[in-house]
SEFIZA-3560 file (N, C-alpha, C; in Angstrom, 3 decimals):
REM SEFIZA-3560
<numar><xx>127.074</xx><yy>51.314</yy><zz>184.232</zz><atom>N</atom></numar>
<numar><xx>128.641</xx><yy>51.931</yy><zz>184.483</zz><atom>CA</atom></numar>
<numar><xx>129.106</xx><yy>52.903</yy><zz>183.433</zz><atom>C</atom></numar>
<numar><xx>130.295</xx><yy>54.095</yy><zz>183.698</zz><atom>N</atom></numar>
<numar><xx>130.230</xx><yy>54.974</yy><zz>182.453</zz><atom>CA</atom></numar>
<numar><xx>131.281</xx><yy>54.600</yy><zz>182.215</zz><atom>C</atom></numar>
<numar><xx>131.960</xx><yy>55.272</yy><zz>180.965</zz><atom>N</atom></numar>
<numar><xx>132.731</xx><yy>55.451</yy><zz>180.062</zz><atom>CA</atom></numar>
<numar><xx>133.572</xx><yy>56.344</yy><zz>181.454</zz><atom>C</atom></numar>
<numar><xx>134.874</xx><yy>55.120</yy><zz>181.278</zz><atom>N</atom></numar>
<numar><xx>135.886</xx><yy>55.981</yy><zz>182.195</zz><atom>CA</atom></numar>
<numar><xx>136.605</xx><yy>57.194</yy><zz>181.122</zz><atom>C</atom></numar>
<numar><xx>136.896</xx><yy>58.505</yy><zz>182.341</zz><atom>N</atom></numar>
<numar><xx>137.998</xx><yy>59.768</yy><zz>181.652</zz><atom>CA</atom></numar>
<numar><xx>138.616</xx><yy>58.940</yy><zz>180.696</zz><atom>C</atom></numar>
<numar><xx>139.588</xx><yy>58.276</yy><zz>181.576</zz><atom>N</atom></numar>
<numar><xx>140.627</xx><yy>57.926</yy><zz>180.863</zz><atom>CA</atom></numar>
<numar><xx>140.105</xx><yy>56.920</yy><zz>179.106</zz><atom>C</atom></numar>
<numar><xx>139.621</xx><yy>55.978</yy><zz>179.320</zz><atom>N</atom></numar>
<numar><xx>139.432</xx><yy>56.087</yy><zz>178.202</zz><atom>CA</atom></numar>
<numar><xx>139.166</xx><yy>57.280</yy><zz>176.697</zz><atom>C</atom></numar>
<numar><xx>138.292</xx><yy>57.821</yy><zz>177.144</zz><atom>N</atom></numar>
<numar><xx>137.962</xx><yy>59.220</yy><zz>176.820</zz><atom>CA</atom></numar>
<numar><xx>138.796</xx><yy>59.547</yy><zz>176.269</zz><atom>C</atom></numar>
<numar><xx>139.687</xx><yy>59.694</yy><zz>177.028</zz><atom>N</atom></numar>
<numar><xx>141.254</xx><yy>60.346</yy><zz>176.768</zz><atom>CA</atom></numar>
<numar><xx>141.752</xx><yy>59.917</yy><zz>175.446</zz><atom>C</atom></numar>
<numar><xx>141.780</xx><yy>58.734</yy><zz>174.907</zz><atom>N</atom></numar>
<numar><xx>142.687</xx><yy>58.436</yy><zz>174.755</zz><atom>CA</atom></numar>
<numar><xx>141.537</xx><yy>57.732</yy><zz>172.716</zz><atom>C</atom></numar>
<numar><xx>140.071</xx><yy>58.289</yy><zz>173.106</zz><atom>N</atom></numar>
<numar><xx>139.851</xx><yy>57.099</yy><zz>171.735</zz><atom>CA</atom></numar>
<numar><xx>139.598</xx><yy>59.119</yy><zz>171.305</zz><atom>C</atom></numar>
<numar><xx>139.342</xx><yy>58.779</yy><zz>169.946</zz><atom>N</atom></numar>
<numar><xx>139.344</xx><yy>59.469</yy><zz>168.688</zz><atom>CA</atom></numar>
<numar><xx>138.720</xx><yy>58.836</yy><zz>167.656</zz><atom>C</atom></numar>
<numar><xx>137.859</xx><yy>60.123</yy><zz>167.401</zz><atom>N</atom></numar>
<numar><xx>137.132</xx><yy>59.555</yy><zz>165.996</zz><atom>CA</atom></numar>
<numar><xx>137.788</xx><yy>58.690</yy><zz>164.176</zz><atom>C</atom></numar>
<numar><xx>137.150</xx><yy>57.909</yy><zz>164.449</zz><atom>N</atom></numar>
<numar><xx>138.354</xx><yy>56.924</yy><zz>163.316</zz><atom>CA</atom></numar>
<numar><xx>138.220</xx><yy>57.691</yy><zz>161.652</zz><atom>C</atom></numar>
<numar><xx>137.482</xx><yy>58.789</yy><zz>161.596</zz><atom>N</atom></numar>
<numar><xx>137.510</xx><yy>59.200</yy><zz>160.091</zz><atom>CA</atom></numar>
<numar><xx>138.401</xx><yy>59.949</yy><zz>160.321</zz><atom>C</atom></numar>
<numar><xx>138.786</xx><yy>61.024</yy><zz>160.742</zz><atom>N</atom></numar>
<numar><xx>138.907</xx><yy>62.414</yy><zz>161.171</zz><atom>CA</atom></numar>
<numar><xx>139.924</xx><yy>62.365</yy><zz>161.992</zz><atom>C</atom></numar>
<numar><xx>139.689</xx><yy>61.430</yy><zz>163.054</zz><atom>N</atom></numar>
<numar><xx>140.968</xx><yy>61.214</yy><zz>164.102</zz><atom>CA</atom></numar>
<numar><xx>140.933</xx><yy>62.730</yy><zz>165.014</zz><atom>C</atom></numar>
<numar><xx>139.797</xx><yy>63.363</yy><zz>165.139</zz><atom>N</atom></numar>
<numar><xx>139.232</xx><yy>64.458</yy><zz>166.501</zz><atom>CA</atom></numar>
<numar><xx>138.703</xx><yy>63.694</yy><zz>167.396</zz><atom>C</atom></numar>
<numar><xx>138.977</xx><yy>64.536</yy><zz>168.288</zz><atom>N</atom></numar>
<numar><xx>138.547</xx><yy>64.224</yy><zz>169.683</zz><atom>CA</atom></numar>
<numar><xx>137.081</xx><yy>63.896</yy><zz>169.983</zz><atom>C</atom></numar>
<numar><xx>136.056</xx><yy>63.006</yy><zz>170.438</zz><atom>N</atom></numar>
<numar><xx>135.306</xx><yy>62.341</yy><zz>170.711</zz><atom>CA</atom></numar>
<numar><xx>134.541</xx><yy>63.129</yy><zz>172.203</zz><atom>C</atom></numar>
<numar><xx>134.007</xx><yy>63.085</yy><zz>172.565</zz><atom>N</atom></numar>
<numar><xx>132.829</xx><yy>63.595</yy><zz>173.526</zz><atom>CA</atom></numar>
<numar><xx>131.872</xx><yy>62.717</yy><zz>174.058</zz><atom>C</atom></numar>
<numar><xx>131.453</xx><yy>62.451</yy><zz>174.973</zz><atom>N</atom></numar>
<numar><xx>130.766</xx><yy>61.714</yy><zz>175.416</zz><atom>CA</atom></numar>
<numar><xx>129.032</xx><yy>63.026</yy><zz>175.173</zz><atom>C</atom></numar>
<numar><xx>127.655</xx><yy>62.119</yy><zz>174.687</zz><atom>N</atom></numar>
<numar><xx>127.089</xx><yy>63.040</yy><zz>174.496</zz><atom>CA</atom></numar>
<numar><xx>126.142</xx><yy>63.102</yy><zz>175.903</zz><atom>C</atom></numar>
<numar><xx>125.374</xx><yy>64.303</yy><zz>176.264</zz><atom>N</atom></numar>
<numar><xx>124.819</xx><yy>64.078</yy><zz>177.378</zz><atom>CA</atom></numar>
<numar><xx>123.742</xx><yy>63.044</yy><zz>178.203</zz><atom>C</atom></numar>
<numar><xx>123.125</xx><yy>62.269</yy><zz>176.885</zz><atom>N</atom></numar>
<numar><xx>122.239</xx><yy>61.462</yy><zz>177.064</zz><atom>CA</atom></numar>
<numar><xx>123.466</xx><yy>59.981</yy><zz>177.776</zz><atom>C</atom></numar>
<numar><xx>124.350</xx><yy>60.163</yy><zz>177.589</zz><atom>N</atom></numar>
<numar><xx>125.447</xx><yy>59.227</yy><zz>177.600</zz><atom>CA</atom></numar>
<numar><xx>125.585</xx><yy>57.611</yy><zz>176.478</zz><atom>C</atom></numar>
<numar><xx>124.189</xx><yy>58.278</yy><zz>175.136</zz><atom>N</atom></numar>
<numar><xx>123.847</xx><yy>56.988</yy><zz>174.736</zz><atom>CA</atom></numar>
<numar><xx>124.883</xx><yy>57.161</yy><zz>173.362</zz><atom>C</atom></numar>
<numar><xx>125.943</xx><yy>57.549</yy><zz>173.607</zz><atom>N</atom></numar>
<numar><xx>127.227</xx><yy>57.601</yy><zz>172.329</zz><atom>CA</atom></numar>
<numar><xx>128.460</xx><yy>58.398</yy><zz>172.443</zz><atom>C</atom></numar>
<numar><xx>129.396</xx><yy>58.698</yy><zz>171.697</zz><atom>N</atom></numar>
<numar><xx>130.080</xx><yy>59.755</yy><zz>171.755</zz><atom>CA</atom></numar>
<numar><xx>130.634</xx><yy>60.302</yy><zz>170.351</zz><atom>C</atom></numar>
<numar><xx>130.202</xx><yy>61.531</yy><zz>170.553</zz><atom>N</atom></numar>
<numar><xx>130.129</xx><yy>62.479</yy><zz>169.539</zz><atom>CA</atom></numar>
<numar><xx>131.751</xx><yy>63.316</yy><zz>168.467</zz><atom>C</atom></numar>
<numar><xx>131.893</xx><yy>63.054</yy><zz>167.707</zz><atom>N</atom></numar>
<numar><xx>132.864</xx><yy>63.421</yy><zz>167.520</zz><atom>CA</atom></numar>
<numar><xx>133.303</xx><yy>65.142</yy><zz>167.565</zz><atom>C</atom></numar>
<numar><xx>133.739</xx><yy>65.986</yy><zz>167.932</zz><atom>N</atom></numar>
<numar><xx>133.869</xx><yy>67.233</yy><zz>167.769</zz><atom>CA</atom></numar>
<numar><xx>134.375</xx><yy>68.058</yy><zz>166.060</zz><atom>C</atom></numar>
<numar><xx>134.730</xx><yy>67.219</yy><zz>165.517</zz><atom>N</atom></numar>
<numar><xx>134.932</xx><yy>67.920</yy><zz>163.901</zz><atom>CA</atom></numar>
<numar><xx>134.229</xx><yy>67.411</yy><zz>163.024</zz><atom>C</atom></numar>
<numar><xx>133.888</xx><yy>66.204</yy><zz>163.264</zz><atom>N</atom></numar>
<numar><xx>132.578</xx><yy>65.037</yy><zz>162.070</zz><atom>CA</atom></numar>
<numar><xx>131.658</xx><yy>65.508</yy><zz>162.575</zz><atom>C</atom></numar>
<numar><xx>131.251</xx><yy>65.985</yy><zz>163.823</zz><atom>N</atom></numar>
<numar><xx>129.672</xx><yy>65.423</yy><zz>164.328</zz><atom>CA</atom></numar>
<numar><xx>129.440</xx><yy>64.160</yy><zz>164.197</zz><atom>C</atom></numar>
<numar><xx>129.749</xx><yy>63.095</yy><zz>163.790</zz><atom>N</atom></numar>
<numar><xx>129.163</xx><yy>61.046</yy><zz>163.906</zz><atom>CA</atom></numar>
<numar><xx>129.307</xx><yy>60.866</yy><zz>165.622</zz><atom>C</atom></numar>
<numar><xx>128.134</xx><yy>60.265</yy><zz>165.805</zz><atom>N</atom></numar>
<numar><xx>128.076</xx><yy>59.662</yy><zz>166.508</zz><atom>CA</atom></numar>
<numar><xx>127.956</xx><yy>58.030</yy><zz>166.618</zz><atom>C</atom></numar>
<numar><xx>129.660</xx><yy>57.465</yy><zz>167.443</zz><atom>N</atom></numar>
<numar><xx>129.288</xx><yy>55.839</yy><zz>167.628</zz><atom>CA</atom></numar>
<numar><xx>128.305</xx><yy>55.617</yy><zz>169.124</zz><atom>C</atom></numar>
<numar><xx>127.584</xx><yy>54.622</yy><zz>168.589</zz><atom>N</atom></numar>
<numar><xx>127.021</xx><yy>54.609</yy><zz>169.793</zz><atom>CA</atom></numar>
<numar><xx>127.582</xx><yy>53.631</yy><zz>171.199</zz><atom>C</atom></numar>
<numar><xx>127.458</xx><yy>53.741</yy><zz>172.077</zz><atom>N</atom></numar>
<numar><xx>127.372</xx><yy>52.679</yy><zz>173.384</zz><atom>CA</atom></numar>
<numar><xx>126.925</xx><yy>51.465</yy><zz>173.430</zz><atom>C</atom></numar>
<numar><xx>126.960</xx><yy>50.454</yy><zz>173.434</zz><atom>N</atom></numar>
<numar><xx>126.139</xx><yy>49.362</yy><zz>173.845</zz><atom>CA</atom></numar>
<numar><xx>126.529</xx><yy>48.184</yy><zz>174.789</zz><atom>C</atom></numar>
<numar><xx>125.905</xx><yy>48.547</yy><zz>176.002</zz><atom>N</atom></numar>
<numar><xx>126.734</xx><yy>47.399</yy><zz>176.863</zz><atom>CA</atom></numar>
<numar><xx>128.026</xx><yy>47.766</yy><zz>177.612</zz><atom>C</atom></numar>
<numar><xx>127.988</xx><yy>49.515</yy><zz>177.646</zz><atom>N</atom></numar>
<numar><xx>129.130</xx><yy>50.311</yy><zz>178.356</zz><atom>CA</atom></numar>
<numar><xx>130.095</xx><yy>49.914</yy><zz>177.226</zz><atom>C</atom></numar>
<numar><xx>129.520</xx><yy>49.877</yy><zz>175.961</zz><atom>N</atom></numar>
<numar><xx>131.214</xx><yy>49.619</yy><zz>175.246</zz><atom>CA</atom></numar>
<numar><xx>130.600</xx><yy>50.527</yy><zz>174.281</zz><atom>C</atom></numar>
<numar><xx>132.075</xx><yy>51.372</yy><zz>173.979</zz><atom>N</atom></numar>
<numar><xx>131.919</xx><yy>52.343</yy><zz>172.573</zz><atom>CA</atom></numar>
<numar><xx>132.116</xx><yy>51.270</yy><zz>171.076</zz><atom>C</atom></numar>
<numar><xx>131.215</xx><yy>51.810</yy><zz>170.564</zz><atom>N</atom></numar>
<numar><xx>131.272</xx><yy>50.868</yy><zz>168.967</zz><atom>CA</atom></numar>
<numar><xx>131.282</xx><yy>51.960</yy><zz>167.833</zz><atom>C</atom></numar>
<numar><xx>133.200</xx><yy>52.321</yy><zz>167.700</zz><atom>N</atom></numar>
<numar><xx>133.793</xx><yy>52.711</yy><zz>167.295</zz><atom>CA</atom></numar>
<numar><xx>133.965</xx><yy>52.425</yy><zz>165.692</zz><atom>C</atom></numar>
<numar><xx>132.964</xx><yy>51.943</yy><zz>164.591</zz><atom>N</atom></numar>
<numar><xx>132.976</xx><yy>51.839</yy><zz>163.665</zz><atom>CA</atom></numar>
<numar><xx>131.648</xx><yy>52.643</yy><zz>163.026</zz><atom>C</atom></numar>
<numar><xx>132.905</xx><yy>52.433</yy><zz>161.932</zz><atom>N</atom></numar>
<numar><xx>132.218</xx><yy>54.232</yy><zz>160.796</zz><atom>CA</atom></numar>
<numar><xx>130.592</xx><yy>53.562</yy><zz>160.117</zz><atom>C</atom></numar>
<numar><xx>130.625</xx><yy>52.596</yy><zz>160.232</zz><atom>N</atom></numar>
<numar><xx>129.073</xx><yy>51.614</yy><zz>159.707</zz><atom>CA</atom></numar>
<numar><xx>128.441</xx><yy>52.099</yy><zz>160.540</zz><atom>C</atom></numar>
<numar><xx>128.731</xx><yy>52.403</yy><zz>161.994</zz><atom>N</atom></numar>
<numar><xx>127.478</xx><yy>52.117</yy><zz>163.481</zz><atom>CA</atom></numar>
<numar><xx>127.730</xx><yy>53.795</yy><zz>163.624</zz><atom>C</atom></numar>
<numar><xx>128.338</xx><yy>54.633</yy><zz>163.039</zz><atom>N</atom></numar>
<numar><xx>128.020</xx><yy>55.854</yy><zz>163.489</zz><atom>CA</atom></numar>
<numar><xx>127.279</xx><yy>56.767</yy><zz>162.347</zz><atom>C</atom></numar>
<numar><xx>125.621</xx><yy>57.640</yy><zz>163.195</zz><atom>N</atom></numar>
<numar><xx>125.436</xx><yy>58.500</yy><zz>162.566</zz><atom>CA</atom></numar>
<numar><xx>126.207</xx><yy>59.891</yy><zz>162.615</zz><atom>C</atom></numar>
<numar><xx>125.835</xx><yy>60.704</yy><zz>161.593</zz><atom>N</atom></numar>
<numar><xx>125.859</xx><yy>61.832</yy><zz>161.158</zz><atom>CA</atom></numar>
<numar><xx>124.918</xx><yy>63.069</yy><zz>162.313</zz><atom>C</atom></numar>
<numar><xx>125.032</xx><yy>63.820</yy><zz>163.413</zz><atom>N</atom></numar>
<numar><xx>124.395</xx><yy>64.648</yy><zz>163.675</zz><atom>CA</atom></numar>
<numar><xx>124.142</xx><yy>65.924</yy><zz>163.706</zz><atom>C</atom></numar>
<numar><xx>123.902</xx><yy>67.148</yy><zz>163.482</zz><atom>N</atom></numar>
<numar><xx>124.131</xx><yy>68.463</yy><zz>163.254</zz><atom>CA</atom></numar>
<numar><xx>125.068</xx><yy>69.042</yy><zz>164.547</zz><atom>C</atom></numar>
//
């Protein structure tokens, strides 16, 4: 089961409040501003700053 489009529309980065987008491999949600990637575990986005990693 993938993340619903409705959920993606309301989720924002907890650090900078920018939009997040689903990565191509569907392994996480990437912030368009600060480039943090929040993991998805068991079809649930983990929107915790401590769990995020920064990607270029």
